[in-house]
C-alpha positions as CSV (number, residue, x, y, z in Angstrom):
1,M,58.7,-21.9,4.7
2,P,60.5,-18.6,3.8
3,R,58.6,-16.0,1.9
4,R,59.7,-15.3,-1.7
5,R,61.1,-11.8,-2.3
6,R,59.2,-9.9,-4.9
7,S,61.2,-8.7,-7.9
8,F,61.7,-5.0,-8.4
9,D,59.2,-4.9,-11.3
10,E,56.5,-6.5,-9.1
11,Q,56.7,-3.6,-6.8
12,V,56.1,-0.8,-9.4
13,D,52.8,0.6,-10.6
14,R,53.3,1.6,-14.2
15,S,49.7,2.7,-14.8
16,G,50.4,6.5,-14.7
17,E,52.9,9.0,-16.1
18,C,55.2,8.3,-13.2
19,W,56.0,4.7,-12.3
20,L,55.3,4.6,-8.6
21,W,57.2,2.4,-6.1
22,L,54.6,0.5,-4.1
23,S,56.8,-1.2,-1.5
24,S,59.1,-0.1,1.4
25,R,59.9,3.5,2.0
26,G,62.7,5.2,4.0
27,L,62.1,8.0,6.5
28,S,62.8,10.5,3.7
29,G,59.7,9.2,1.8
30,Y,61.7,7.7,-1.1
31,G,61.2,4.1,-2.0
32,R,63.8,1.6,-1.0
33,F,64.7,-1.8,-2.5
34,Y,66.5,-4.7,-0.8
35,V,69.3,-5.9,-3.1
36,G,71.2,-9.2,-2.6
37,F,74.7,-9.5,-4.1
38,A,76.5,-12.6,-5.5
39,D,78.9,-12.6,-2.5
40,G,75.9,-13.2,-0.2
41,K,75.8,-9.6,1.2
42,S,72.7,-7.5,0.8
43,Q,71.6,-3.9,1.5
44,W,68.8,-1.4,1.1
45,I,69.2,1.1,-1.8
46,S,66.9,3.8,-3.1
47,A,64.4,2.4,-5.5
48,H,64.9,5.3,-7.9
49,R,68.7,4.7,-7.8
50,Y,68.3,1.0,-8.5
51,A,65.9,1.8,-11.5
52,W,68.4,4.3,-13.0
53,E,71.4,2.1,-12.6
54,R,69.6,-0.9,-14.0
55,A,68.6,1.2,-17.1
56,N,71.9,3.0,-17.5
57,R,75.2,2.3,-15.5
58,P,76.5,2.2,-12.0
59,L,76.8,5.7,-10.3
60,R,80.2,7.2,-10.0
61,P,81.4,8.6,-6.6
62,G,79.7,11.9,-5.9
63,E,76.8,11.2,-8.3
64,M,73.2,10.9,-7.2
65,V,69.9,10.2,-9.0
66,L,67.5,13.1,-9.1
67,H,63.9,13.4,-10.2
68,R,62.7,15.5,-13.2
69,C,59.1,15.0,-12.0
70,D,59.8,15.8,-8.3
71,T,57.9,12.6,-7.3
72,P,59.9,10.8,-4.6
73,L,58.3,7.4,-5.4
74,C,58.8,7.6,-9.1
75,V,61.2,5.0,-10.5
76,R,60.6,5.7,-14.3
77,P,64.2,5.9,-15.7
78,D,63.4,8.7,-18.2
79,H,62.1,10.8,-15.2
80,L,65.5,10.4,-13.5
81,W,68.8,12.1,-14.1
82,V,72.2,12.0,-12.6
83,G,73.7,15.0,-10.8
84,S,75.7,16.1,-7.8
85,G,74.4,17.3,-4.4
86,S,74.9,20.8,-5.6
87,D,72.8,20.1,-8.7
88,N,70.0,18.7,-6.4
89,I,70.0,22.0,-4.3
90,Q,70.0,24.2,-7.4
91,D,67.1,22.1,-9.0
92,A,65.1,22.5,-5.7
93,V,65.7,26.3,-5.6
94,A,64.8,26.7,-9.3
95,K,61.5,24.8,-8.7
96,G,60.7,26.7,-5.5
97,R,61.0,23.7,-3.2
98,M,63.4,25.3,-0.7
99,A,61.0,27.7,1.1
100,G,60.6,26.6,4.7
101,S,63.5,24.2,4.4
102,I,66.7,23.9,6.3
103,H,68.2,25.9,3.4
104,G,65.9,28.9,3.8
105,K,67.2,32.2,5.1
106,G,66.0,33.9,8.2
107,E,62.3,33.3,8.9
108,A,62.1,31.0,5.9
109,H,64.4,28.5,7.6
110,R,62.2,25.7,9.0
111,F,63.9,25.8,12.4
112,A,63.9,29.6,12.8
113,K,62.8,30.7,16.3
114,L,63.3,34.4,15.6
115,T,61.7,36.9,13.2
116,A,63.2,39.9,11.5
117,D,61.5,42.1,14.1
118,D,63.2,40.0,16.9
119,I,66.6,40.6,15.3
120,Q,66.1,44.4,15.2
121,R,65.0,44.3,18.9
122,I,68.0,42.1,19.8
123,R,70.4,44.5,18.2
124,A,68.8,47.4,20.0
125,L,68.9,45.7,23.3
126,T,72.6,45.0,23.0
127,T,73.3,48.7,22.2
128,D,71.3,49.5,25.3
129,G,73.7,47.5,27.4
130,L,71.6,44.4,28.2
131,S,73.7,41.3,28.6
132,R,73.6,38.6,25.9
133,A,72.4,36.0,28.5
134,D,69.5,38.2,29.5
135,I,68.5,38.8,25.8
136,A,68.8,35.1,25.1
137,R,66.4,34.3,27.9
138,R,63.9,36.8,26.6
139,F,63.9,35.2,23.2
140,G,64.3,31.6,24.1
141,V,67.7,31.1,22.4
142,D,71.2,30.4,23.4
143,P,73.5,33.3,24.3
144,S,75.9,32.1,21.6
145,Q,73.1,32.7,19.0
146,I,72.8,36.3,20.3
147,S,76.5,36.8,19.9
148,R,76.4,35.5,16.3
149,I,73.6,37.9,15.5
150,V,75.4,40.8,17.0
151,H,78.6,40.0,15.1
152,G,76.8,39.6,11.8
153,Q,77.5,35.8,11.5
154,R,73.7,35.1,11.6
155,W,70.8,37.1,10.2
156,N,73.4,39.4,8.4
157,H,70.8,40.0,5.6
158,I,68.8,42.2,8.0
């Protein structure tokens, strides 16, 4: 016998300030809800998006649902607001959530392999005549990265 799908409301804990999603989560850490449509099709959508649309209106193209509370599992409609991708980034920067992210600059970028000291050494080595391939081997990066550093396309804030 097939298992009955639980309703959206059955998967929410409303005991605290934030209403927390208790069920499935995506890799991003946000809740996700499986929605069936009248035409027989179904799909996963973000639980916070579902909560906001259910309380308000369908999203327009380019809109996304953002959290005032910065709690990814919160689905409380008055903790949610609609904005653009740019609004999302600006909100994260304003709240100090961008340090160590892919949007960080220089060493603050979470995938940074080089430090500010490394950049100064790289620039000095190129003026000393060392090849970009040799410099790249020393620092464990691709020669194209060395070229971008030398031409000011990367790490130009140093």
